[in-house]
N, C-alpha and C positions, 0 to 999 in steps of 0.2 A: 553611708546611711543605713541599719539595720533594714532591711526589706520583709523581712518575715521572724513572727516569734512561732518558731517551728516547736512542734512537743516531741516526745518520746519517739520513735519509728520515722519521723518524716523526713529526716534525713538520708534515711538508708532507699528510699523509693524514687528512680531513676528521674521522675518530673522534678522534683523538689531543687536538684541543680540547673534546670531548664530556667525553672519557674522563677532563680534568682538569675541567671543572665538577662532573660526578658525583662523583669524591673530594673535592671542598672542599665540595659540597652535604652528602656523611655526615658528614666531619670535626665541621661544626657542631652537631650531636645525638648524635653516637656516646656520648659521656659518658653521657648521660642515657637515653639507652637501652639500654647497658650495665647500665644499674641495674635500667631497667623490663624488661628481656625481654622475650620476646612475639615475634610476626612482625613483622617489619616491612615494612609494607604500604604505607605510602607511600614507602618509599627502594625497592622490587620496583618498583613501580608508575613510579617515576624513571627504569628499567632498562627496563622495558619502550618509557616513552616514548623515550629516545633513540638506541635502535636499537640500542646495545653488543649486545643479545641475540644479533645473528648476526654479532658478531663475526668467530670464525674460520670461516664458514661462506661459503663460496669465492661469488665474484661471480658465477658462470653461475648460483648461485640463487638470487640478491639478496640476496647477503649483504655484507658491509665486508671480506673477501677479506685477512684476515691472519693472520699466519703463527701457528703456535704459538707461538713467542718473543714474539711483540709481543702474544697473548692471554694468556702469564703475565706480560707486565710490567704488563699492564693490573690483573692480579689482584694483583698485587704492589704495586702503587701504591693500589689498593684496602685493603690488607691495612695498609696503612701505618697507617690511619685506621677503618679498620671491617673487621676480620677475620671478622666474623658476614657483612656483605653481601659481602664478598670471600670468603666458603666458599659461599654459594648462587649466587654469580655463575658460580663458577669450575664447580661442579658442574653447573649448567646444561648448559653446554660439554662438561663430559665425557659429560653423558648423550646429547648428541646426537653427539658423537663415536662412541659406542659401538652405537649402530644403524647407524653407517658401516661398524664394524668387525665386525660381527654378521653384519650383514643386505648382499643384495645393491643396487644401487642403485635399481631399479623398485620396494623396500619401500622405502627411505627417504628416497627423495627426496622423495615429499609430505607427511611430517612433517615436512621440514626446509623445504620450501617454503609449508606450513600456518603454520610457530613466526614466519616473517618476517610473513604477513601477518595471521595472528591474535593477533599478539605474543604467543606461547604464553611462559610461565616454564615450566621441566623441573625434577619431584622424582622425588626418589628414595624406593624403597623394593625395591633389590635388594640389599647386606646377604648374601653368598654365605654367610656364617658361621653367621646365624638360619638355622635351618631348620625352623621352629615353621609352615610355612605351606605347604600340600600344594598337588598340583595332580592333580584328578581330572579323567579324561578324558569327553567328551560329544560328541555328533554337533558338528562343525564346531570343535573346538578343544578345551579347558578349563573348569574352575572354580577358583578358588584361593579359599581358605577358610585361615585362619589370622590370626596375628597376627607384624608384620615391626616391629624395630629399630633404633635410629637410621639414621631418613626423612628424612635431610638435605633442608630445602626441599619437604618435603611439602604444607607449609601454605600456603595461597593459589598452591600449582599449576597450571600448566592440565592437565600430563600428567603422566603417571607411568611410572617403568621398574620394573617389579612383579617379583618372582622368586618361584619356588617349586617343591619338588620335585614328582615324577611318582611315580607306584608302583614304580618300577624307580630313585629316589634319584637320578634324572637331573634335572639344573637347568634350567629353562626358565624364558624371563626375555622377556619381555611388554610392550608402549607402550600404555598404557591412557589414554584418559582422569580425571583424578582424581575428576568428577564421575559418574563412573559408579555406579548402580547398586548398593551393597553393599559400596561403600569409603568407610570413617570414618578420618578423618584425627585423632589425638588430641592432646589440650594437653597434653601430659604430660614438657613438657622442660623442667628446670628446674637445669639444673648452673652449676658456677661458672663453668666460660667460655662463649664461644661461644653466648650468652646469647641471641640474636637468629637463632639457625642454624634452628630448628624442630625439633630432631635429636630428637623422639621418636617416639612409634611410629605404624604405619598398621594397621588392624584389614580383612580382604576377608572378607566375609559371601558367600560362592558367587558370588563376580563371575566374570560372564562373560569368557574370553579366546581370541576366535578365532584360528585357526591365521593364517590371515595377520597377525594382530599380536603372532606370536610371533619372536625375533630364531632362528632356524634354519637359514639358509644364509649364512656357514660355520658359524655358532653359536660359543656363549663358548669362547672360549682356543683353537679351532679349528687357525688356523695363524699363523706366526709375525706376521704383520701383524696378524690377529686379537689377539695376545699383545700388541699396544704398550698394552691397553686398561690395564691397571695399571700401565703405565710413567708415563700421563698422569696417570693417578690421583696416582701420587707425584711426578708434579713439580708439581702443583697445591698440593699437599701442602708439598711442600717449599717453594715460593715462597710461602705463606699465611706459612709460618713465619718466613721471612727478612723480610720485609715487618713481621711484628708485631717482630722485633729494631731494624729499621730506624727503626723505628716508635717502639720506646721509648727508642734512643740519642736520636733528635731530639725526643723531651721532654723528656729530661735535660739535653741540651743547653741547651736555650731555658730549663731550670730552674736550672740551673747558673750562665750567663749574665745572665740578669735577677735572682735573687734568691737567688744561693749566696753562703754565706757565709764566709771561711775559718776552720778552728778556731783555738779562740784560743791554740795552742801553734803555731801556724803561722807560718810568718817572711814569707810570701808576701803582697803587698797585696791580692791578690782570689783569689775559690774559681778563677778559670780560670787562674792562675798558682800555684797549689799543687802543687807536685813530685807528691804520691800522685795528683791528682784529673786530673793529665796522664796519669799512669801506669794508670790505669784507663782513661781513653777511648782510650790506644793500644794496648792490649789488646782493648776494646771494637768501635775502630774495623778491628784488623786480622781480627778473628775474622770480622766481619760480611763481610770484605773477601773473605776467602778463602773464605767460602762462597757471596759472590757471582758470583765467577770461578767456582766450578763448576757453579752452578746455569746460567750462560750457555752454558759447556759441554755440559752435558748437554742444555737448549733445542735448542740447533745440531744438534747430535745426533738427537735426535727429530724435527726439523726435516726432515732428509734421509731419516728411516726413513721417515717418512709418506709424501712424497713418490713414497719405490720402490713403496709399496703392495702387492699381492699378491707381488709378485719379492722381496719382504725375505725373507732365509733368514735361519736359526735362530743362526747367529753371527751376523749385524750385529742383529739383534736382542736378544743376549745382551749385544754391546759398549756397546747404548745400556743396557742393564739396570746394567752396571758403574758408566758416567757416572750415572744416576740416584740408584744405591744412594749413593754417595757423595754425591752433592748434599745427599739427604735428610740424609743423618747431618750432614754438616759444617753445616747448616743448621739443623739443631734441637740442635745443640750449643750454637752461637755465640749466637740469638737465646735460650733458654732462660738462659743465663751472661748477658746482656748485661740480661735481663728481672728478672733476680733480683737481680745486683749494682748497677744503676742507681740502688738509695737508697744505695750509698757515697759516689757523687759528687752526691746531691740531698740528704741529711738528712732529718732527721724530721721537721719541714717539708713535705717532697714526700711525705706521709704521709695525710694528711689527702684523708677521704673527697670531698671535692667535686672532686679529680684524677680520683680514680680512675684512678691510676696503675698498681696493681695488675693491670689490666685486661689486661695485654698478659703481666704471668707468669700471670696467669688462663687468660687463652685458648689462650696455648702450652700451659701444663700440659696441659689437656685434650685440645687436637687432637695434639698429640705420643704420645699414647695410642694414639694409632688404629691403630698395629702395631708392636710392641717393635724399637725402633730396633736394640737388642741383635742382632737376629737380621739386618739387614742388614749390620751390620761382620763378621759370623759369615761370607755370603757373599762382601765383601770379601776377606776373608783367604783363603776358599776359591778366591778366583780369585787374588789374590795367590799363595798357594804353590803351588797344584795347577791354575791354568788352566781352573777349572770356574766356568762363567756360571753366574747363579741359574735354577733350575728355572722357568718362565712356572706363575704362583698369580694370582688377585685382588687379591695381594697383593707382586709380586716379577714 
């Protein structure tokens, strides 16, 4: 299987071959691990050893200096074979970016440098919709108490991005070591898809968070540049969705070419010559190609906005938001369609549990529920009709 759609110059960078090797290794065990669930410890360590946890980090901080388009292409390549590990890898980079968007360089630079030096893997305990974790003010900072849900990648992480609400319901986001006293990462994720993302719960029992560990300047979603954070999150999701769709298409293609049989009433000599099969593959390719072009366009727009830094204005940010929303909707629709209808071109024998081809649909169906795609379409309609860009939130 071809894991990456490399663009000009990508093959020349040292990390491209490394990403290919990692994707190949993930593909060898993805089916068995989907059945097993739990923490993909060996695969997380493979990423630690690969150096790819520093992929999006600029070279001046000992990173690999990839653009976001390049980083997202690696995410998509991983998702074609293993969307759980792609999810963990992508969220690691999202969390590193969050510190850069919500804090000043003097605060986030040491964390970035230590990530490279110590091979830290970052996990998520942010989830702004879950308001059950509270922050109590104490001398020197706060203590976090409560339980946070949908904490993707918290298991086997080294650092956590954690959030809580203070007495005034202000959202506070802190960076803390996962092994800090009072933090318990719970093994309670057993969903039908994304089975190795460890997206369960984290419990905080009076966990101390120093003021110096809080992302307060400029803080969450406080400037147009800081508001790029949810757009990066949405781009990550869209690339995982498209990767799953492309992976499903590749699996279906291999099955049709190698094991497919024409239906008994077909006049075609082989399954790959049947006119109905060809029509389905044409639909699949067309849907994914359209989503891919929108995603590449959105990634390029995001890269330009990222380079603008704090000079980014609201209008520019809004235009990127529209590009990202369009890509998110297209990738969701196209990939769900392919993962659902792939069995129409592979037939009953492709439903054997040994292949677990249903994992593409299961992973997509779980992950595409992150936030309702209907609201993205409404935002696009408001832009098309009223020229109003989406209002910044953690989901737009």
